C-alpha positions in Angstrom: 74.7 158.3 93.0 76.8 155.7 91.1 80.0 157.1 92.7 78.4 156.8 96.2 77.4 153.2 95.5 80.9 152.3 94.3 82.5 153.9 97.3 80.1 152.1 99.7 80.9 148.8 98.0 84.6 149.3 98.5 84.2 150.1 102.1 82.0 147.1 102.7 84.5 144.8 101.0 87.3 146.2 103.2 85.2 145.5 106.3 84.5 142.0 105.3 88.1 141.3 104.5 89.2 142.6 107.9 86.6 140.5 109.7 87.6 137.4 107.8 91.2 137.9 108.9 90.2 138.2 112.5 87.9 135.2 112.3 90.8 133.1 110.9 92.9 134.0 114.0 95.7 135.3 111.8 95.6 139.0 112.7 96.3 139.4 116.4 97.9 142.5 118.0 99.6 140.9 121.0 100.8 137.3 121.2 102.8 137.8 124.4 102.4 134.9 126.7 100.5 132.8 124.3 101.5 129.3 123.2 100.1 126.4 121.3 100.7 122.9 119.9 102.5 122.3 116.6 102.6 118.8 115.2 105.2 117.4 112.8 104.1 114.6 110.6 107.0 112.6 109.1 106.0 110.6 106.0 108.6 108.3 104.5 108.5 107.5 100.8 110.8 106.4 98.0 110.7 108.9 95.2 107.0 109.5 94.4 106.0 106.1 95.9 104.8 105.4 99.5 107.2 103.4 101.6 105.9 99.9 102.4 107.9 97.3 104.3 108.8 94.3 102.1 108.4 96.2 98.8 111.3 96.3 96.3 112.4 99.7 95.2 114.8 100.5 92.4 117.8 102.7 92.6 120.7 103.8 90.4 123.3 101.3 89.2 120.6 98.7 88.3 120.2 97.8 92.0 117.1 97.5 94.2 116.4 97.3 97.9 113.8 96.0 100.3 113.6 97.1 103.9 112.2 95.5 107.0 113.5 98.2 109.4 113.5 102.0 109.0 114.1 104.5 111.7 116.1 107.7 112.3 116.7 110.3 115.0 115.8 114.0 114.8 116.7 116.6 117.4 117.2 120.3 118.1 113.9 121.3 116.4 113.4 125.0 116.1 111.2 127.5 114.2 111.9 130.9 112.7 109.1 133.4 112.5 108.4 136.3 110.1 110.5 138.7 112.3 113.5 136.3 112.2 113.0 135.3 115.9 113.9 131.7 116.6 111.9 129.4 119.0 113.7 126.3 120.0 111.9 123.5 121.7 113.3 122.7 125.2 116.5 120.8 125.0 115.6 118.0 127.4 112.6 117.0 125.3 114.0 117.9 121.9 115.1 114.5 120.5 112.9 111.9 118.8 113.1 108.6 117.1 111.1 108.5 113.8 110.2 104.8 113.5 108.2 103.7 110.4 106.6 101.0 112.6 104.9 103.8 114.6 103.2 105.2 111.5 99.4 105.4 111.2 97.5 103.9 108.3 98.7 106.6 106.0 102.3 106.0 107.1 102.7 109.2 109.0 104.7 109.4 112.2 103.5 112.2 114.6 105.7 114.4 116.7 103.6 116.6 118.9 105.3 119.7 120.3 103.4 121.4 123.1 103.9 125.0 124.5 105.4 126.4 121.3 105.5 130.2 121.4 102.6 131.8 119.5 104.0 133.3 116.3 103.8 133.3 112.5 106.5 130.8 111.5 108.1 130.5 108.1 110.6 127.7 108.4 111.8 124.8 110.5 115.3 123.6 111.3 116.2 120.2 112.9 119.2 118.0 113.3 119.6 114.5 112.1 121.1 112.5 114.9 122.8 113.7 118.1 125.1 116.7 118.2 128.3 116.8 120.2 126.9 119.1 122.9 124.2 116.7 123.8 126.5 113.7 123.6 128.9 115.4 126.0 126.2 115.5 128.6 126.9 111.9 129.3 124.6 109.1 130.5 122.9 111.2 133.1 122.4 114.2 130.8 120.7 112.0 128.1 117.8 111.3 130.5 115.2 108.8 129.3 116.3 109.0 125.7 119.4 106.9 126.3 117.4 104.0 127.4 114.9 104.5 124.6 117.6 104.6 122.0 119.2 101.5 123.4 115.9 99.6 123.3 115.3 100.8 119.7 118.7 99.5 118.6 120.0 103.0 118.0 123.2 102.7 120.0 126.5 101.1 119.0 127.3 97.9 120.9 131.0 98.1 120.2 131.6 101.9 120.2 130.5 105.0 122.0 127.7 106.9 120.3 124.3 106.8 118.5 123.1 105.4 115.2 121.4 108.3 113.5 119.6 106.2 110.9 119.0 102.5 110.8 117.9 100.7 107.6 117.9 96.9 107.6 116.8 94.7 104.7 118.2 93.1 101.5 119.4 94.3 98.1 119.7 92.9 94.6 121.9 93.7 91.7 122.4 92.4 88.1 124.6 89.7 89.5 123.1 88.8 92.9 119.8 88.8 94.8 118.6 89.2 98.3 121.9 90.1 99.9 122.0 91.6 103.4 121.7 95.4 103.6 122.4 97.3 106.8 122.9 101.1 106.9 123.7 102.1 110.4 125.1 105.7 110.1 126.0 107.8 113.1 128.7 109.4 115.1 131.4 107.6 117.0 132.2 109.6 120.1 134.0 112.8 119.1 136.3 111.0 116.6 133.6 110.8 113.9 130.9 113.5 113.9 128.2 112.9 111.3 125.5 115.2 112.8 123.8 117.3 110.2 121.1 120.0 110.3 118.5 120.9 107.7 116.4 124.1 107.3 113.1 123.8 105.4 110.9 126.7 104.3 107.2 126.4 104.8 105.1 126.7 101.6 102.8 129.0 103.6 103.0 130.6 107.0 102.3 128.4 110.1 100.2 130.2 112.7 100.7 128.9 116.2 98.1 130.2 118.6 96.5 129.1 121.8 93.4 128.1 119.9 95.1 126.6 116.8 97.1 123.4 116.4 98.8 123.5 113.0 100.4 120.4 111.4 103.5 120.4 109.2 103.7 117.4 106.8 107.4 116.5 106.1 108.2 114.1 103.4 111.3 112.0 103.6 112.6 110.4 100.4 114.5 107.3 101.5 115.9 106.9 97.9 118.1 109.8 98.6 120.0 107.9 101.3 121.6 106.1 98.3 121.0 108.7 95.5 121.3 112.1 97.2 124.2 114.4 96.9 126.3 111.4 95.9 125.0 108.1 94.3 126.5 105.0 95.9 126.2 101.3 94.9 125.7 98.5 97.3 128.1 96.3 95.4 130.8 99.0 96.0 130.7 98.4 99.7 127.6 100.5 100.6 125.7 97.4 101.6 127.2 97.4 105.1 127.7 101.0 106.4 128.5 101.3 110.1 131.5 103.3 111.4 133.7 103.7 108.3 135.2 107.2 108.3 134.9 107.4 104.5 131.4 105.9 103.9 129.4 107.3 106.8 130.0 111.0 105.9 128.7 110.4 102.4 125.5 108.8 103.8 125.1 111.6 106.3 125.3 114.2 103.6 122.8 112.3 101.5 120.4 112.0 104.3 120.4 115.7 104.8 118.9 116.0 101.3 115.9 113.7 101.8 113.5 116.0 103.6 111.0 118.5 102.3 107.8 120.2 103.7 105.0 118.9 101.5 102.2 121.1 103.0 101.0 122.6 106.2 97.5 122.7 107.9 96.6 125.7 110.0 93.7 124.2 112.0 
């Protein structure tokens, strides 16, 4: 009798577990033709601090900075699922300006991606800036984004190309205070290509379904613009970064280190 009760308990547990998986919408046999919405939430910070305009933040070299403008371009967003299959968002709509001014009360900037193929995704890849293939499409090929980037101050006025990141504010050091700070890093035509891509693993699988709308919370550590792969000092000339062929690649490489997936919600 004891053996019968033990066996029955195991079977009941297995049935409950299977039902629970089905109720969560995680176990589905056929996802063909299904799609859903996946939202990216970009959240800018400085180290372990929230980013707030007008706040002074310390960096290496006994320097500090305060920003009044913070925005950057992401593009070519794509996701890899558990089978290694890659879904890339449609090219014409796959470019966005992440502007801190667009953040909600929690400082999160939302990018909502509709009609994403239903799958179990394990990572995200996206570009920082505009790649050469998109740039080569010319004014007509850029569509509405060209006008948007121009209105947002993300185009060069004296050269051909986009600013991939724009930071405006002031900096202070041990010898001076409240000096102008302008980091405008990007590509200049085909002569200077600073486009970078990053791939971030998800801490848990992201389930895109017709009846689910998962959210991916991406933290961006602005401190790594200056203290990323290479630490730079404002007083060494990194207070004004625009189209310099030596400075901009260092900033571009630093920026590629500033993103991480903090958590995901499978709603």
